[in-house]
N, C-alpha and C positions, 0 to 999 in steps of 0.2 A: 411524670417525673423528668426533668431535664438532665442530660449529663455531659459532661465536658471532659475530653480526653487529652492527656499530652501525647504529643505526637513528635517525632524529629523531622525537621525541615529537609528534605533531600534535594529539592530543585526550588529555583525561583527565577521568574521571568515578570518583573516589573510588580504587580500587585496580587500576582497568582503565584502559587507555589505547589508543590506535591510534598505532603508528609507521610511519615510511614510510622506504623505500631504494630508490632508482632507479625511483620511480613505483609501487613495490609497497607495499601496506599490510596491515599485519597487527595483529590484536588481542593486547596484551601485557599480562601481569599485572605490577603496580607495587609490590606489597607489599615486596620487597626494597630498593626505593630510594624511601622515602616522600617524601622532599625533592625529587624530580624534579619538573621543570616543564614546561610545554608550551614547545617550542623547544629542549629541553635533547637532547643524544645519550646514546643509551643502547647498552649491549651487552646484546643479545637472544640467548637460547638456548631452546630448546623453548618457547617462549611465555612466559618470566618475563625481565624487564629484570633485570640482575645487577648493572650497576653504571653511574655516569654517567661519560662522557667528555668532553673538550675537542672542539670541532669540528675542529681540526686532527689529533688524534690519530686520530678517526674517519674523516677523509679519508685519512690515510696507511694506514689498514688497508684501507678499501674500494679505494684504488689497489693496494695488494699482492694483495688478493683478484681483483681484476681482471686483473693479470699471470698470476696463477696460472691463471685461466680461460683467457686468451687463450693461454698456452703449451700447454694441454692439448687444444686444437681446433685 
């Protein structure tokens, strides 16, 4: 199963950034979303930001992922 997670872009240096979700930071490649800015939310899979999403959509997705997590524990 593949999972892409919305994360907030916290830092950017060229095509490399640092994104965060729930206090966890990860290095992400930004070449596929050249217009992304610090503060934007991006959908991340396998270390690559695939698309930019608005904050409401990101939060809805994170809420659903939390529900799935809680139902499995």
